[in-house]
C-alpha positions in Angstrom: 274.8 336.5 106.8 272.6 335.6 109.7 274.4 333.4 112.2 273.2 331.3 115.0 274.2 332.3 118.5 276.1 329.5 120.3 274.1 328.2 123.2 276.3 328.2 126.3 277.7 324.7 126.7 280.6 325.4 128.9 280.5 322.1 130.8 280.2 320.0 127.7 282.9 321.9 125.9 285.2 321.6 128.9 284.8 317.8 129.0 285.0 317.4 125.2 288.2 319.5 125.0 290.2 316.5 126.2 288.9 314.2 123.4 290.8 313.7 120.2 289.8 316.2 117.5 288.6 314.3 114.4 287.4 316.2 111.4 285.6 315.1 108.2 285.7 317.3 105.2 282.1 318.5 104.6 280.5 315.7 102.6 283.7 313.7 102.2 283.7 311.7 105.4 286.9 310.2 106.8 288.4 307.9 104.2 289.7 304.5 105.3 292.9 303.4 103.6 292.3 300.7 101.0 295.5 298.8 101.3 295.2 296.9 104.6 295.6 293.2 104.8 292.9 291.2 106.5 293.3 291.7 110.3 292.5 289.6 113.3 290.1 291.2 115.8 292.7 292.2 118.4 291.7 293.2 121.8 291.3 296.9 120.9 289.1 296.2 117.8 287.1 293.6 119.7 286.4 295.9 122.6 285.4 298.7 120.3 283.1 296.4 118.3 281.4 295.3 121.5 281.1 298.8 122.8 279.4 300.2 119.7 276.6 297.7 120.1 276.5 297.5 123.9 275.7 301.2 124.2 272.4 300.4 122.3 271.6 297.2 124.2 271.9 295.3 120.9 272.1 291.9 122.6 268.5 292.3 123.7 267.4 292.7 120.1 269.4 289.6 119.1 267.8 287.6 121.9 264.3 288.6 120.5 265.3 287.5 117.0 265.4 291.1 115.7 268.0 291.6 113.0 266.3 293.9 110.4 264.9 291.0 108.5 262.6 292.1 105.6 263.4 295.8 106.2 264.8 297.5 103.1 267.5 300.1 103.6 269.0 302.4 101.0 272.6 303.5 101.7 273.5 306.7 99.9 277.3 307.3 100.0 280.5 308.0 98.2 281.3 304.5 97.0 281.4 300.8 98.1 284.8 299.4 96.9 285.4 296.0 98.6 281.8 295.5 99.6 281.3 292.7 97.0 284.5 290.9 98.0 284.8 291.5 101.8 284.3 288.4 104.0 282.6 290.6 106.6 279.8 291.4 104.1 279.7 288.1 102.2 276.4 287.0 103.8 274.7 289.9 102.1 275.5 288.4 98.7 275.1 284.8 99.7 271.6 285.5 100.9 270.7 287.9 98.0 270.2 290.9 100.4 271.7 293.4 97.9 268.5 294.2 95.9 269.7 296.9 93.6 272.6 299.3 93.0 273.2 302.5 91.1 276.1 304.8 90.6 274.7 308.3 89.9 278.2 309.6 89.1 278.9 307.3 86.2 275.3 306.2 85.4 275.8 302.5 85.8 275.0 299.6 88.2 278.5 299.1 89.5 278.9 300.9 92.8 282.0 299.0 93.9 284.4 301.9 93.1 285.0 305.4 94.4 285.6 306.3 98.1 285.4 303.3 100.5 283.4 305.3 103.0 280.2 303.6 102.0 281.7 300.2 102.7 282.5 301.3 106.3 279.0 302.8 106.7 277.3 299.6 105.5 279.4 297.5 107.8 278.1 299.5 110.8 274.6 298.3 109.8 275.2 294.8 108.7 278.8 293.8 109.0 280.0 290.5 110.7 283.7 290.2 110.9 285.2 286.9 112.0 281.9 286.1 113.8 281.7 289.5 115.6 278.7 291.7 114.6 279.4 295.4 113.8 275.8 296.5 113.3 272.3 295.7 114.4 270.7 294.7 111.1 272.7 291.9 109.4 269.6 290.4 107.8 268.2 293.6 106.3 267.8 294.1 102.5 269.9 296.8 100.9 269.9 299.3 98.0 273.4 300.9 97.4 273.7 304.3 95.7 276.9 306.2 94.9 276.4 309.9 94.6 279.7 311.6 95.5 282.4 312.9 93.2 285.9 314.3 93.7 285.8 317.8 95.1 282.5 319.5 96.1 280.6 320.1 92.8 276.9 321.1 93.1 276.0 318.0 91.1 276.6 315.8 94.2 273.6 317.2 95.9 271.5 316.8 92.8 272.7 313.2 92.7 271.6 312.8 96.3 268.1 313.9 95.5 268.0 311.5 92.5 269.2 308.7 94.8 266.3 309.5 97.2 263.8 309.2 94.3 265.5 305.9 93.1 265.4 304.5 96.6 261.6 305.3 97.0 261.0 303.7 93.6 262.8 300.6 94.7 260.9 300.1 97.9 263.2 301.6 100.5 261.8 302.0 104.0 264.9 303.6 105.5 267.5 305.8 103.8 270.8 305.9 105.5 273.0 308.9 104.6 276.3 309.9 106.1 276.8 312.8 103.8 276.5 316.5 104.5 277.2 319.9 103.1 278.3 323.0 105.1 280.5 326.0 104.6 281.7 325.2 101.1 278.1 325.7 99.9 275.9 327.3 102.5 275.6 330.0 105.2 274.4 329.0 108.6 271.2 330.9 107.9 270.5 328.4 105.1 270.2 325.5 107.5 266.5 325.8 107.9 265.4 322.5 106.4 263.9 324.2 103.4 266.7 325.9 101.5 269.1 323.2 100.2 268.1 320.7 97.5 269.1 317.8 99.8 267.0 318.9 102.7 264.0 319.4 100.4 264.6 315.9 99.0 264.7 314.5 102.6 261.5 316.2 103.5 259.9 314.7 100.3 261.0 311.3 101.3 259.5 311.7 104.8 256.2 312.7 103.3 256.4 309.4 101.3 256.7 307.3 104.5 260.4 306.9 104.2 262.6 307.3 107.3 265.7 309.3 106.6 268.6 308.8 109.0 271.5 311.3 108.4 274.7 312.1 110.2 275.0 315.5 111.9 278.5 316.1 110.6 281.9 316.5 112.3 282.3 320.3 112.7 281.9 320.5 116.5 285.5 321.3 117.1 285.8 323.7 114.1 284.7 327.2 113.4 281.5 326.1 111.6 280.4 324.1 114.7 276.9 323.4 113.6 275.2 320.6 111.6 275.2 320.3 107.8 272.4 319.7 105.4 270.4 317.5 104.9 270.6 316.9 108.7 268.7 320.1 109.1 265.6 318.7 107.4 262.4 318.2 109.3 260.9 314.8 110.1 264.2 312.9 109.8 266.5 311.4 112.4 269.8 313.4 112.6 272.4 311.6 114.6 275.2 313.0 116.7 278.2 311.2 118.2 279.1 310.3 121.7 282.6 309.3 122.8 282.4 305.7 124.0 285.2 306.4 126.5 283.1 309.0 128.3 279.5 308.4 127.3 279.0 312.0 126.4 279.2 314.1 123.2 282.4 313.7 121.2 284.0 317.0 120.6 283.9 316.6 116.8 280.2 316.0 116.7 278.3 318.9 115.1 275.8 320.7 117.3 272.3 322.0 116.8 269.9 323.8 116.5 268.8 324.5 113.0 268.6 328.1 111.7 264.9 328.1 112.5 265.7 326.9 116.0 264.4 323.3 115.7 266.2 320.9 118.0 269.0 318.8 116.5 270.4 316.1 116.8 267.4 313.9 117.4 269.6 311.1 118.9 273.2 310.1 119.4 275.3 306.9 119.2 279.0 305.9 119.4 281.2 307.9 117.1 284.2 305.6 117.5 283.6 302.3 115.9 285.2 299.2 114.4 284.3 299.3 110.7 285.3 297.5 107.6 287.7 298.9 105.0 288.0 297.3 101.6 290.4 294.6 102.7 290.3 294.6 106.5 288.9 296.3 109.6 290.0 299.3 111.5 288.9 301.8 114.1 287.2 304.9 112.6 285.7 308.1 114.0 282.7 310.3 113.0 279.0 310.8 113.0 279.2 309.0 109.7 279.3 305.8 111.8 277.0 306.9 114.6 274.2 307.2 112.0 274.3 303.6 110.6 274.3 302.2 114.1 271.0 304.0 114.6 269.8 302.8 111.2 270.2 299.2 112.4 268.4 300.1 115.6 265.5 301.5 113.6 265.4 298.5 111.3 265.0 296.2 114.3 262.2 298.4 115.6 260.4 298.2 112.3 260.8 294.5 112.1 259.2 294.3 115.5 256.4 296.7 114.4 255.8 296.0 110.7 252.6 298.0 110.5 254.3 301.2 111.9 254.8 304.3 109.8 258.1 306.0 109.3 257.1 308.7 111.8 256.1 306.0 114.3 259.6 304.6 114.1 261.2 308.0 114.3 259.3 308.8 117.5 260.0 305.3 118.9 263.8 305.8 118.3 263.6 309.2 120.0 261.7 307.9 123.0 264.2 305.1 123.3 266.9 307.7 124.0 268.4 307.3 127.5 267.7 311.0 128.3 264.2 311.3 126.9 262.2 313.5 127.4 265.2 315.7 128.2 267.1 316.9 125.1 269.9 319.3 124.2 271.8 320.4 121.1 274.7 318.0 121.6 273.1 314.7 122.5 269.5 315.1 121.4 267.4 312.7 123.4 270.5 310.6 124.1 271.5 307.1 123.1 268.7 304.8 122.0 268.4 301.7 124.2 266.7 298.5 123.2 265.8 298.0 126.9 263.6 301.1 126.7 261.8 299.7 123.7 261.3 296.1 125.0 260.1 297.2 128.4 262.9 295.4 130.1 262.4 295.6 133.9 264.5 298.5 135.3 265.8 298.9 138.7 264.0 301.6 140.7 265.9 304.9 140.8 268.4 305.0 143.6 269.0 308.7 143.4 267.0 311.8 144.4 267.2 315.0 142.4 265.5 318.2 143.4 265.3 321.8 142.4 265.2 324.7 144.9 265.0 328.4 144.3 267.3 330.6 146.3 268.0 334.3 146.4 270.8 334.0 143.9 269.2 331.5 141.5 268.3 327.8 141.4 270.1 324.9 142.9 269.9 321.3 141.6 270.7 318.8 144.4 271.6 315.2 144.1 271.5 312.5 146.7 272.8 309.1 145.5 274.5 305.9 146.2 278.1 305.8 145.0 278.4 305.1 141.3 279.8 301.6 140.9 282.9 301.3 138.7 281.0 299.0 136.3 278.1 301.4 135.9 277.3 302.6 132.4 279.5 305.6 131.7 276.5 307.8 130.6 274.9 307.3 134.1 277.7 309.3 135.7 276.4 312.6 134.4 273.7 315.0 135.3 272.4 316.9 132.2 270.5 320.2 132.4 269.1 322.8 130.2 267.3 326.1 130.3 264.5 326.3 127.8 262.6 329.3 126.6 258.7 329.0 126.5 259.0 328.1 122.8 261.4 325.2 123.6 264.6 326.9 122.3 267.5 326.3 124.7 269.3 329.3 126.2 271.9 327.1 127.9 272.7 323.4 128.4 275.4 321.5 130.2 276.6 318.3 131.7 278.1 317.7 135.1 280.0 314.5 136.1 278.6 313.6 139.5 281.3 312.1 141.8 279.5 312.6 145.1 276.2 314.1 146.4 276.0 317.8 146.2 274.4 320.9 144.6 274.7 322.7 141.3 274.0 326.4 141.2 272.3 328.0 138.2 272.6 331.8 138.6 269.4 333.8 138.2 270.8 335.9 135.4 270.8 332.8 133.1 267.0 332.5 133.0 263.9 334.6 132.6 260.3 334.3 133.7 258.6 331.5 131.8 261.8 329.6 131.2 261.9 325.9 132.2 264.9 324.3 133.8 265.1 320.6 133.3 267.6 318.1 134.5 268.0 314.3 134.3 270.3 312.1 136.2 270.4 308.3 136.1 266.8 308.0 135.0 265.4 310.7 137.3 263.9 313.7 135.5 263.0 317.0 137.1 261.8 320.4 135.9 261.1 323.8 137.3 259.4 326.8 135.7 260.7 330.3 136.5 258.2 332.9 137.6 258.4 336.6 138.3 
């Protein structure tokens, strides 16, 4: 078996090691219990609900009247029990926003059975619980497809491909999928975007002007480590998770790149959320919930630009990332921000970042004003990578900056032609190594 060499991510790993380890089983994402009673939004739930949207500047979309209206989203998942009775999703039925449903496991229209994972995912796009929004697109239209069975039979992936075709036939513009397949079915060398049936189906959808948004998977703290399929497909948005407490990658979030060395994830979003369960609401973890937050973001963009193509929206979401054009295999282009799309006036950079070559390597220097305690958490970090001429990353890392200083990158880490890039609080720099 051909394996991928782990890029050196020692700073990221060191930071992530203190975060709680959360694991999903391959395609079977974390299952919320189905026996809660309706809960009030206590302070913890309320804070989490606000954070999951604040990270994406969702309030700016709301002010602009952008809520996913007239955008049709297919959600392919493991089941939707409680969706049709939950007060947090009642508006979807009152306003006839559920356009069509199909259960590919039992070949019937009723999808309100099975694993409640789909209900939680849907709520992170369109849920409103006791007046508090949980996603960015409460006014979108929806197609709901159930494809998952008990265990990991091959038929699940065939169902996924059928659901993609069904979604296209029913006018979907976006397909949201928080499913993925890893070691139970594939070798790492298979994650090339061309081998698995689901990645081929995702590429087919992309060619038909459909935007696929898929979770990266939750293997970052496990031996597998890398993304699953169909997150490896080309021309789709694969979404990683950040920990809202720190603003950087959550340790469970699967890493890129693909087997053919394409950069993944494309983008990241909070992986700790307040999401609906069949009878209530609870805090859940996983890239399964990062992806639907980005789906709502993309729906707002498409509402704002109705003549855009799927690839236009994909690139706009990437360019909205707070790290763009910097990228790495943990964060992608970072967290998409509505402020970057709406051209909201930004404060001038208050930091200076420079790169200087020395006898022993390269130093990255920062000069800054002190970070205020109420600053965005993700602004506390300097991100850097070393890229080969073909764009593949030899190394990448993250430093938390507490005071001005220098960071040393030893010369043995890079070769002539490599590019060292760094970004800190909106300031981007790069330096190309020569002989």
